[in-house]
GUSEDO-232452 format. One record per residue: residue in one letter; x, y, z of N, C-alpha, C in turn; residue number from 1. Coordinates in steps of 0.1 Angstrom, whole numbers, plus 5000, padded with zeros to 4 digits. Layout:
REM GUSEDO-232452
> a / X / Y / Z / X / Y / Z / X / Y / Z / NUM;
...
//
This chain:
REM GUSEDO-232452
> m / 4966 / 7509 / 7725 / 4959 / 7517 / 7739 / 4974 / 7526 / 7740 / 1;
> q / 4983 / 7520 / 7743 / 4996 / 7526 / 7747 / 4993 / 7540 / 7738 / 2;
> n / 4994 / 7544 / 7726 / 4994 / 7556 / 7721 / 4982 / 7568 / 7728 / 3;
> i / 4972 / 7562 / 7730 / 4963 / 7570 / 7736 / 4963 / 7576 / 7748 / 4;
> l / 4970 / 7567 / 7759 / 4977 / 7571 / 7770 / 4989 / 7580 / 7771 / 5;
> s / 5000 / 7575 / 7762 / 5008 / 7588 / 7758 / 5009 / 7597 / 7748 / 6;
> s / 4998 / 7601 / 7743 / 4994 / 7606 / 7736 / 4998 / 7625 / 7739 / 7;
> p / 5003 / 7633 / 7728 / 5010 / 7644 / 7738 / 4999 / 7653 / 7746 / 8;
> g / 4986 / 7653 / 7744 / 4979 / 7659 / 7754 / 4979 / 7649 / 7767 / 9;
> s / 4982 / 7636 / 7766 / 4979 / 7634 / 7781 / 4993 / 7639 / 7788 / 10;
> r / 5010 / 7633 / 7783 / 5018 / 7638 / 7788 / 5021 / 7654 / 7789 / 11;
> g / 5013 / 7662 / 7780 / 5014 / 7676 / 7786 / 5006 / 7677 / 7797 / 12;
> m / 4995 / 7670 / 7799 / 4990 / 7675 / 7813 / 4992 / 7671 / 7824 / 13;
> k / 5003 / 7656 / 7819 / 5011 / 7649 / 7834 / 5024 / 7664 / 7840 / 14;
> k / 5026 / 7667 / 7824 / 5038 / 7678 / 7829 / 5031 / 7690 / 7835 / 15;
> m / 5021 / 7695 / 7834 / 5014 / 7704 / 7839 / 5011 / 7699 / 7852 / 16;
> l / 5007 / 7692 / 7857 / 5005 / 7685 / 7871 / 5018 / 7687 / 7883 / 17;
> d / 5028 / 7681 / 7871 / 5043 / 7674 / 7876 / 5047 / 7690 / 7886 / 18;
> a / 5046 / 7705 / 7876 / 5048 / 7718 / 7875 / 5039 / 7722 / 7887 / 19;
> c / 5028 / 7720 / 7884 / 5021 / 7726 / 7898 / 5024 / 7717 / 7906 / 20;
> t / 5028 / 7709 / 7910 / 5033 / 7700 / 7925 / 5042 / 7708 / 7926 / 21;
> l / 5051 / 7710 / 7919 / 5063 / 7714 / 7926 / 5065 / 7728 / 7925 / 22;
> r / 5053 / 7736 / 7922 / 5054 / 7749 / 7923 / 5046 / 7749 / 7935 / 23;
> q / 5041 / 7742 / 7940 / 5035 / 7745 / 7952 / 5039 / 7743 / 7966 / 24;
> k / 5055 / 7735 / 7967 / 5063 / 7733 / 7974 / 5071 / 7745 / 7974 / 25;
> f / 5074 / 7755 / 7964 / 5080 / 7772 / 7965 / 5069 / 7781 / 7973 / 26;
> i / 5059 / 7780 / 7970 / 5048 / 7784 / 7978 / 5045 / 7784 / 7991 / 27;
> l / 5043 / 7770 / 7993 / 5045 / 7767 / 8008 / 5055 / 7773 / 8010 / 28;
> n / 5068 / 7769 / 8008 / 5079 / 7774 / 8016 / 5082 / 7785 / 8013 / 29;
> n / 5072 / 7795 / 8005 / 5075 / 7811 / 8011 / 5066 / 7815 / 8021 / 30;
> i / 5050 / 7810 / 8020 / 5045 / 7807 / 8032 / 5050 / 7805 / 8049 / 31;
> a / 5057 / 7796 / 8047 / 5059 / 7792 / 8062 / 5077 / 7801 / 8065 / 32;
> n / 5080 / 7803 / 8052 / 5097 / 7810 / 8057 / 5085 / 7831 / 8059 / 33;
> e / 5080 / 7831 / 8056 / 5071 / 7843 / 8059 / 5079 / 7855 / 8063 / 34;
> k / 5080 / 7851 / 8076 / 5087 / 7859 / 8089 / 5102 / 7852 / 8091 / 35;
> t / 5109 / 7848 / 8085 / 5119 / 7847 / 8084 / 5127 / 7861 / 8081 / 36;
> p / 5139 / 7862 / 8093 / 5145 / 7876 / 8085 / 5155 / 7868 / 8079 / 37;
> d / 5156 / 7880 / 8068 / 5165 / 7884 / 8052 / 5156 / 7873 / 8040 / 38;
> y / 5150 / 7865 / 8046 / 5142 / 7849 / 8036 / 5139 / 7862 / 8022 / 39;
> v / 5140 / 7855 / 8012 / 5135 / 7863 / 7999 / 5126 / 7852 / 7993 / 40;
> a / 5114 / 7854 / 7992 / 5105 / 7842 / 7990 / 5109 / 7839 / 7972 / 41;
> k / 5110 / 7826 / 7968 / 5109 / 7824 / 7955 / 5103 / 7814 / 7944 / 42;
> d / 5104 / 7815 / 7931 / 5087 / 7811 / 7928 / 5096 / 7805 / 7912 / 43;
> i / 5087 / 7800 / 7906 / 5093 / 7791 / 7896 / 5085 / 7803 / 7885 / 44;
> d / 5089 / 7798 / 7875 / 5087 / 7805 / 7861 / 5083 / 7795 / 7851 / 45;
> f / 5068 / 7788 / 7854 / 5057 / 7783 / 7856 / 5060 / 7778 / 7839 / 46;
> k / 5056 / 7787 / 7829 / 5052 / 7786 / 7819 / 5063 / 7787 / 7805 / 47;
> g / 5078 / 7793 / 7814 / 5091 / 7792 / 7809 / 5091 / 7776 / 7810 / 48;
> m / 5089 / 7773 / 7822 / 5097 / 7759 / 7824 / 5083 / 7750 / 7815 / 49;
> l / 5073 / 7750 / 7815 / 5069 / 7742 / 7807 / 5068 / 7741 / 7795 / 50;
> q / 5069 / 7754 / 7787 / 5077 / 7756 / 7771 / 5088 / 7751 / 7765 / 51;
> a / 5097 / 7747 / 7778 / 5110 / 7745 / 7778 / 5112 / 7725 / 7776 / 52;
> s / 5103 / 7719 / 7789 / 5101 / 7709 / 7791 / 5094 / 7705 / 7777 / 53;
> r / 5088 / 7708 / 7768 / 5079 / 7706 / 7758 / 5085 / 7712 / 7742 / 54;
> t / 5099 / 7711 / 7745 / 5110 / 7718 / 7734 / 5117 / 7708 / 7733 / 55;
> g / 5119 / 7697 / 7746 / 5129 / 7685 / 7750 / 5141 / 7691 / 7752 / 56;
> s / 5144 / 7702 / 7763 / 5156 / 7711 / 7761 / 5161 / 7699 / 7771 / 57;
> p / 5177 / 7690 / 7768 / 5183 / 7678 / 7771 / 5185 / 7684 / 7789 / 58;
> l / 5186 / 7694 / 7795 / 5182 / 7693 / 7811 / 5174 / 7690 / 7813 / 59;
> c / 5160 / 7689 / 7808 / 5148 / 7684 / 7816 / 5141 / 7673 / 7818 / 60;
> g / 5150 / 7663 / 7808 / 5148 / 7648 / 7815 / 5140 / 7644 / 7806 / 61;
> f / 5131 / 7652 / 7800 / 5118 / 7645 / 7796 / 5123 / 7638 / 7778 / 62;
> n / 5136 / 7638 / 7772 / 5142 / 7632 / 7764 / 5141 / 7612 / 7763 / 63;
> s / 5137 / 7612 / 7756 / 5137 / 7593 / 7754 / 5142 / 7592 / 7739 / 64;
> t / 5146 / 7575 / 7740 / 5152 / 7570 / 7727 / 5132 / 7569 / 7718 / 65;
> n / 5125 / 7567 / 7724 / 5111 / 7565 / 7710 / 5098 / 7575 / 7724 / 66;
> k / 5097 / 7576 / 7710 / 5084 / 7587 / 7715 / 5072 / 7581 / 7725 / 67;
> n / 5070 / 7571 / 7728 / 5065 / 7559 / 7737 / 5065 / 7556 / 7748 / 68;
> h / 5080 / 7563 / 7747 / 5090 / 7561 / 7766 / 5083 / 7571 / 7772 / 69;
> f / 5077 / 7569 / 7788 / 5081 / 7579 / 7793 / 5094 / 7578 / 7802 / 70;
> p / 5097 / 7589 / 7803 / 5109 / 7596 / 7802 / 5116 / 7588 / 7818 / 71;
> p / 5125 / 7583 / 7819 / 5133 / 7583 / 7830 / 5134 / 7593 / 7841 / 72;
> a / 5135 / 7592 / 7854 / 5140 / 7602 / 7860 / 5154 / 7600 / 7864 / 73;
> t / 5159 / 7614 / 7860 / 5178 / 7613 / 7854 / 5183 / 7630 / 7863 / 74;
> g / 5168 / 7633 / 7871 / 5178 / 7648 / 7876 / 5184 / 7638 / 7895 / 75;
> d / 5188 / 7649 / 7896 / 5196 / 7651 / 7911 / 5186 / 7659 / 7920 / 76;
> d / 5170 / 7660 / 7918 / 5166 / 7664 / 7928 / 5152 / 7655 / 7930 / 77;
> d / 5148 / 7658 / 7940 / 5136 / 7647 / 7946 / 5122 / 7654 / 7940 / 78;
> s / 5124 / 7663 / 7933 / 5111 / 7672 / 7927 / 5103 / 7657 / 7920 / 79;
> p / 5087 / 7656 / 7923 / 5079 / 7653 / 7911 / 5080 / 7656 / 7898 / 80;
> f / 5089 / 7665 / 7892 / 5091 / 7667 / 7876 / 5100 / 7664 / 7875 / 81;
> r / 5107 / 7657 / 7883 / 5117 / 7647 / 7876 / 5127 / 7652 / 7866 / 82;
> m / 5134 / 7661 / 7871 / 5139 / 7672 / 7865 / 5151 / 7677 / 7868 / 83;
> n / 5165 / 7677 / 7863 / 5178 / 7677 / 7870 / 5178 / 7689 / 7876 / 84;
> g / 5183 / 7697 / 7889 / 5182 / 7709 / 7895 / 5186 / 7719 / 7891 / 85;
> q / 5198 / 7713 / 7874 / 5204 / 7727 / 7871 / 5191 / 7734 / 7863 / 86;
> f / 5185 / 7720 / 7853 / 5170 / 7727 / 7851 / 5162 / 7738 / 7855 / 87;
> v / 5159 / 7733 / 7867 / 5148 / 7738 / 7875 / 5154 / 7750 / 7879 / 88;
> r / 5164 / 7750 / 7884 / 5172 / 7761 / 7891 / 5175 / 7774 / 7876 / 89;
> m / 5172 / 7771 / 7865 / 5170 / 7783 / 7854 / 5159 / 7793 / 7855 / 90;
> f / 5147 / 7784 / 7860 / 5138 / 7788 / 7860 / 5132 / 7793 / 7876 / 91;
> v / 5138 / 7799 / 7889 / 5139 / 7799 / 7897 / 5138 / 7816 / 7902 / 92;
> n / 5133 / 7824 / 7903 / 5134 / 7837 / 7905 / 5129 / 7838 / 7924 / 93;
> s / 5138 / 7845 / 7929 / 5134 / 7853 / 7939 / 5131 / 7872 / 7941 / 94;
> k / 5119 / 7869 / 7950 / 5112 / 7883 / 7946 / 5111 / 7883 / 7963 / 95;
> e / 5106 / 7898 / 7965 / 5098 / 7903 / 7979 / 5086 / 7899 / 7976 / 96;
> t / 5083 / 7892 / 7986 / 5063 / 7892 / 7981 / 5058 / 7897 / 7996 / 97;
> t / 5044 / 7892 / 7997 / 5037 / 7896 / 8008 / 5030 / 7879 / 8009 / 98;
> e / 5022 / 7879 / 8024 / 5015 / 7867 / 8023 / 5007 / 7865 / 8013 / 99;
> e / 4997 / 7881 / 8014 / 4990 / 7878 / 8006 / 4990 / 7873 / 7991 / 100;
> e / 5003 / 7880 / 7986 / 5007 / 7873 / 7971 / 5010 / 7859 / 7968 / 101;
> e / 5018 / 7857 / 7979 / 5016 / 7837 / 7982 / 5005 / 7836 / 7986 / 102;
> m / 4991 / 7842 / 7991 / 4978 / 7833 / 7992 / 4976 / 7832 / 7978 / 103;
> v / 4971 / 7844 / 7971 / 4967 / 7842 / 7956 / 4977 / 7832 / 7948 / 104;
> n / 4987 / 7833 / 7947 / 4998 / 7821 / 7942 / 4993 / 7812 / 7945 / 105;
> l / 4987 / 7806 / 7956 / 4986 / 7792 / 7959 / 4971 / 7786 / 7955 / 106;
> a / 4960 / 7801 / 7957 / 4949 / 7793 / 7950 / 4951 / 7792 / 7935 / 107;
> a / 4957 / 7802 / 7930 / 4958 / 7803 / 7912 / 4965 / 7787 / 7911 / 108;
> n / 4974 / 7782 / 7913 / 4982 / 7770 / 7916 / 4970 / 7758 / 7916 / 109;
> s / 4964 / 7761 / 7923 / 4954 / 7750 / 7928 / 4941 / 7749 / 7918 / 110;
> l / 4937 / 7761 / 7914 / 4929 / 7759 / 7900 / 4937 / 7755 / 7886 / 111;
> t / 4949 / 7756 / 7892 / 4958 / 7751 / 7876 / 4959 / 7733 / 7875 / 112;
> y / 4955 / 7730 / 7888 / 4959 / 7719 / 7891 / 4947 / 7708 / 7890 / 113;
> r / 4936 / 7717 / 7895 / 4922 / 7710 / 7892 / 4919 / 7714 / 7877 / 114;
> a / 4922 / 7721 / 7869 / 4917 / 7717 / 7855 / 4924 / 7712 / 7850 / 115;
> a / 4940 / 7708 / 7847 / 4945 / 7702 / 7841 / 4938 / 7689 / 7846 / 116;
> t / 4937 / 7680 / 7862 / 4928 / 7669 / 7868 / 4919 / 7666 / 7858 / 117;
> d / 4911 / 7672 / 7860 / 4900 / 7679 / 7851 / 4896 / 7670 / 7838 / 118;
> l / 4908 / 7679 / 7830 / 4906 / 7675 / 7817 / 4910 / 7656 / 7816 / 119;
> l / 4922 / 7661 / 7824 / 4928 / 7644 / 7822 / 4919 / 7637 / 7826 / 120;
> s / 4910 / 7636 / 7840 / 4898 / 7627 / 7837 / 4891 / 7625 / 7829 / 121;
> r / 4884 / 7636 / 7823 / 4873 / 7635 / 7812 / 4881 / 7628 / 7798 / 122;
> k / 4891 / 7629 / 7798 / 4898 / 7619 / 7786 / 4893 / 7605 / 7792 / 123;
> f / 4901 / 7600 / 7804 / 4904 / 7586 / 7807 / 4885 / 7585 / 7806 / 124;
> r / 4880 / 7594 / 7811 / 4862 / 7588 / 7810 / 4856 / 7581 / 7793 / 125;
> l / 4861 / 7592 / 7786 / 4861 / 7589 / 7774 / 4866 / 7578 / 7770 / 126;
> i / 4878 / 7571 / 7773 / 4884 / 7563 / 7768 / 4876 / 7545 / 7774 / 127;
> s / 4871 / 7549 / 7788 / 4862 / 7541 / 7795 / 4853 / 7536 / 7785 / 128;
> t / 4844 / 7549 / 7786 / 4832 / 7548 / 7776 / 4833 / 7542 / 7764 / 129;
> a / 4845 / 7545 / 7758 / 4849 / 7537 / 7743 / 4846 / 7522 / 7747 / 130;
> i / 4858 / 7514 / 7757 / 4859 / 7506 / 7760 / 4850 / 7495 / 7764 / 131;
> t / 4841 / 7502 / 7773 / 4827 / 7494 / 7777 / 4817 / 7494 / 7772 / 132;
> g / 4816 / 7508 / 7756 / 4804 / 7510 / 7750 / 4792 / 7517 / 7760 / 133;
> g / 4797 / 7525 / 7771 / 4790 / 7530 / 7777 / 4780 / 7521 / 7789 / 134;
> k / 4783 / 7511 / 7791 / 4773 / 7504 / 7802 / 4785 / 7506 / 7814 / 135;
//
């Protein structure tokens, strides 16, 4: 059972959900500070971060002694992605944006999050069906 729950697909979906949660914080902060003088919007390189976490970068906090272990929180930030701040900062980009662009980013991030939760939910429903025999 543990192998099913900690399969590469499940771990990948969890990483995607965590990255979406972190990106949501960036987007909401940008929207909240839109009118702040000299504020420059920040975003994360979502694909780059997931790619680095998949390859087991020593900074990301996803290394473990056994492939079946969940990674410990090793970060110096309180982000749900549980990566150290140095790793996260590697993927932060500053740029000028408009409120409309941030709203588009918010919608796209929400869709990505919902797609990942849907895939994970389907997997768990299949496991439940297998265990109960469809009853």
